[in-house]
C-alpha positions in Angstrom: -70.6 -37.9 -34.4 -67.4 -37.5 -35.4 -67.9 -33.6 -36.1 -69.3 -33.0 -32.8 -65.6 -34.3 -31.1 -63.8 -32.7 -33.5 -65.7 -29.4 -32.5 -65.5 -30.8 -28.8 -61.9 -31.4 -28.9 -60.9 -28.2 -30.8 -62.7 -26.2 -27.7 -60.7 -27.9 -25.2 -57.3 -26.8 -27.2 -58.9 -22.9 -26.4 -58.6 -23.1 -22.3 -55.3 -25.9 -22.7 -53.8 -23.6 -24.7 -54.5 -20.0 -22.8 -52.9 -22.3 -19.4 -49.9 -22.7 -21.9 -49.5 -19.3 -22.5 -49.9 -18.3 -18.7 -47.1 -20.6 -18.0 -44.6 -19.0 -20.4 -45.9 -15.4 -19.3 -45.3 -16.9 -15.3 -42.0 -17.7 -16.0 -41.4 -14.7 -18.1 -42.8 -12.7 -15.3 -41.6 -14.8 -12.1 -44.5 -14.5 -10.6 -44.9 -16.0 -7.3 -46.1 -19.7 -7.2 -49.1 -18.7 -5.5 -50.5 -16.4 -7.5 -49.9 -18.6 -10.5 -51.7 -21.3 -9.0 -55.0 -19.1 -7.8 -55.2 -18.0 -11.5 -55.7 -20.8 -13.2 -58.5 -21.4 -11.9 -61.8 -19.7 -12.0 -63.4 -18.5 -8.6 -66.6 -20.4 -9.5 -68.1 -21.9 -12.5 -72.2 -21.9 -12.7 -73.9 -24.3 -14.9 -77.7 -23.9 -15.3 -80.1 -26.2 -17.6 -83.7 -24.8 -17.7 -86.8 -25.6 -19.5 -88.2 -23.0 -22.2 -91.6 -23.4 -24.1 -91.0 -22.8 -27.7 -93.5 -21.1 -30.0 -94.7 -24.5 -31.7 -95.6 -25.4 -28.1 -92.4 -28.0 -27.2 -90.5 -27.5 -24.3 -86.8 -27.4 -24.7 -83.8 -27.5 -22.1 -81.3 -25.4 -22.7 -78.0 -24.8 -20.9 -76.1 -21.8 -19.9 -72.6 -21.0 -18.3 -70.5 -18.4 -16.8 -67.6 -18.2 -14.9 -66.2 -15.9 -12.6 -62.3 -15.9 -13.1 -60.8 -13.5 -10.6 -62.4 -10.3 -9.3 -59.2 -8.8 -7.1 -59.4 -5.3 -9.2 -63.3 -5.1 -9.5 -66.5 -6.4 -10.6 -66.3 -9.6 -12.9 -67.3 -8.1 -16.5 -67.2 -9.8 -19.9 -69.7 -10.8 -22.2 -72.2 -13.2 -22.7 -72.7 -15.3 -26.1 -75.2 -16.9 -27.7 -73.6 -19.6 -30.2 -73.9 -23.5 -30.4 -70.6 -23.7 -29.8 -70.5 -22.7 -26.2 -69.5 -24.8 -23.5 -67.3 -24.8 -19.9 -63.7 -25.1 -21.2 -64.2 -22.5 -23.8 -65.5 -20.1 -21.2 -62.9 -20.7 -18.6 -60.5 -19.4 -21.1 -62.4 -16.6 -22.3 -62.5 -15.2 -18.7 -59.1 -15.9 -17.7 -58.2 -14.3 -21.0 -60.4 -11.2 -19.5 -58.5 -10.7 -16.5 -55.5 -10.1 -17.4 -57.1 -7.6 -20.1 -58.5 -5.5 -17.8 -54.7 -5.8 -15.6 -53.3 -4.7 -18.9 -55.6 -2.4 -19.6 -55.6 -1.0 -16.0 -59.4 -1.2 -16.3 -60.9 -1.6 -11.9 -62.7 -4.6 -13.6 -62.2 -8.5 -12.9 -62.7 -11.4 -15.4 -65.7 -12.9 -16.3 -67.5 -14.7 -19.6 -70.8 -16.7 -19.8 -73.2 -17.8 -22.7 -76.0 -20.0 -23.7 -76.2 -23.4 -25.7 -78.2 -22.2 -28.8 -78.5 -21.2 -32.3 -80.5 -17.7 -31.8 -81.0 -17.7 -35.8 -83.1 -20.1 -35.6 -85.0 -18.7 -32.7 -87.7 -15.7 -33.1 -87.5 -13.4 -30.5 -90.1 -13.9 -27.9 -88.3 -16.9 -27.6 -85.0 -15.6 -27.0 -86.3 -13.0 -24.8 -88.1 -16.0 -22.7 -84.7 -17.9 -22.8 -82.7 -14.7 -21.5 -84.9 -14.2 -18.4 -85.4 -17.5 -17.4 -81.5 -17.8 -17.7 -81.2 -14.5 -15.5 -83.6 -15.9 -13.5 -81.2 -19.2 -12.6 -78.2 -17.2 -12.5 -80.0 -15.1 -9.7 -77.6 -13.4 -7.0 -74.3 -14.9 -9.0 -74.6 -11.4 -11.1 -75.5 -7.9 -10.3 -73.6 -3.9 -10.5 -71.0 -4.3 -7.7 -70.7 -8.3 -8.3 -71.0 -9.5 -11.9 -71.7 -7.3 -15.3 -72.6 -8.8 -18.1 -72.1 -7.7 -21.6 -72.9 -8.5 -25.4 -70.9 -10.6 -27.1 -71.9 -13.0 -30.0 -75.2 -12.5 -31.2 -76.4 -10.9 -28.2 -77.0 -7.2 -28.4 -78.4 -4.1 -26.5 -82.4 -6.0 -26.7 -81.2 -9.0 -24.6 -78.7 -6.6 -22.5 -82.2 -4.8 -21.9 -84.1 -8.4 -21.5 -81.8 -9.1 -18.5 -81.4 -5.9 -16.7 -85.4 -6.4 -16.7 -85.3 -9.7 -15.7 -82.8 -8.7 -12.6 -84.6 -5.8 -11.6 -88.1 -7.6 -11.2 -86.3 -9.8 -8.5 -84.0 -7.2 -6.6 -86.6 -4.6 -6.4 -85.2 -3.6 -3.3 -81.7 -2.6 -4.9 -80.2 0.9 -6.1 -79.4 1.5 -9.3 -80.1 -2.4 -10.6 -79.9 -1.0 -14.2 -76.8 -1.0 -14.1 -76.2 -5.1 -13.7 -75.2 -4.9 -17.4 -73.6 -2.7 -20.1 -74.5 -2.6 -23.6 -78.0 -1.4 -23.3 -80.4 1.2 -25.7 -79.1 4.8 -25.2 -82.6 5.9 -23.8 -82.8 2.9 -21.1 -81.6 4.1 -17.5 -78.0 3.5 -17.4 -77.6 3.7 -21.5 -75.7 6.7 -23.4 -77.7 9.4 -24.4 -75.2 12.3 -25.5 -73.4 9.7 -27.8 -74.1 10.9 -31.5 -71.8 8.9 -33.3 -72.6 5.6 -34.6 -69.7 3.8 -33.8 -70.1 3.7 -29.8 -72.6 0.6 -30.8 -69.4 -1.4 -31.9 -66.9 -0.3 -29.5 -65.4 -3.2 -28.9 -64.3 -4.3 -32.6 -63.9 -0.4 -33.1 -61.0 -0.6 -30.4 -59.5 -3.6 -31.3 -59.2 -1.7 -34.7 -57.6 0.9 -33.6 -55.4 -0.6 -31.6 -54.0 -2.9 -34.7 -53.9 0.2 -36.6 -51.7 1.9 -34.0 -49.4 -1.3 -33.8 -48.8 -1.3 -37.1 -48.3 2.5 -37.4 -45.9 2.2 -34.6 
């Protein structure tokens, strides 16, 4: 119990620190107070609780989150992570940071973040697929190519992105370009990048961070 409390406290600190740094930036930039207040909180917070039948026949309840922070610059965008430490506070902080990152990099997307509280290392491929598709179904119209586009993050991969796309397409058959609901799918799937031969595109986020860190050191 003490460990759980300690972990919870650490997670809460992530949001607290993010808001603290944002407040310092607001003062430095002399940001309009109305804009500052509107960016302190996400546009919406989504929490879903859903049952999944496990391989042994038991039923387990999972909790999933999706936080959509701000879409003034374009559709909500960012990763979906599967991890035991996922919670609403940290998801809110990461969604806010994504809004700022997209703005600084001049990318036409807004900030979002999502995740499911689970330990994927202790789950079979079939359990992960059932969980992913049910989570996607419960999100419903809260994601979509022109609204909110999830991507891989911690413990999620091209297969999971493909399961999300499949579940979304099954419930949105009348929409056009439903495969664009996620990024990070395998290259052979609709919307995948077939013409890239180098392996590093699969780790593009980490590769990009590495390049930027190297450039900063050289500079």
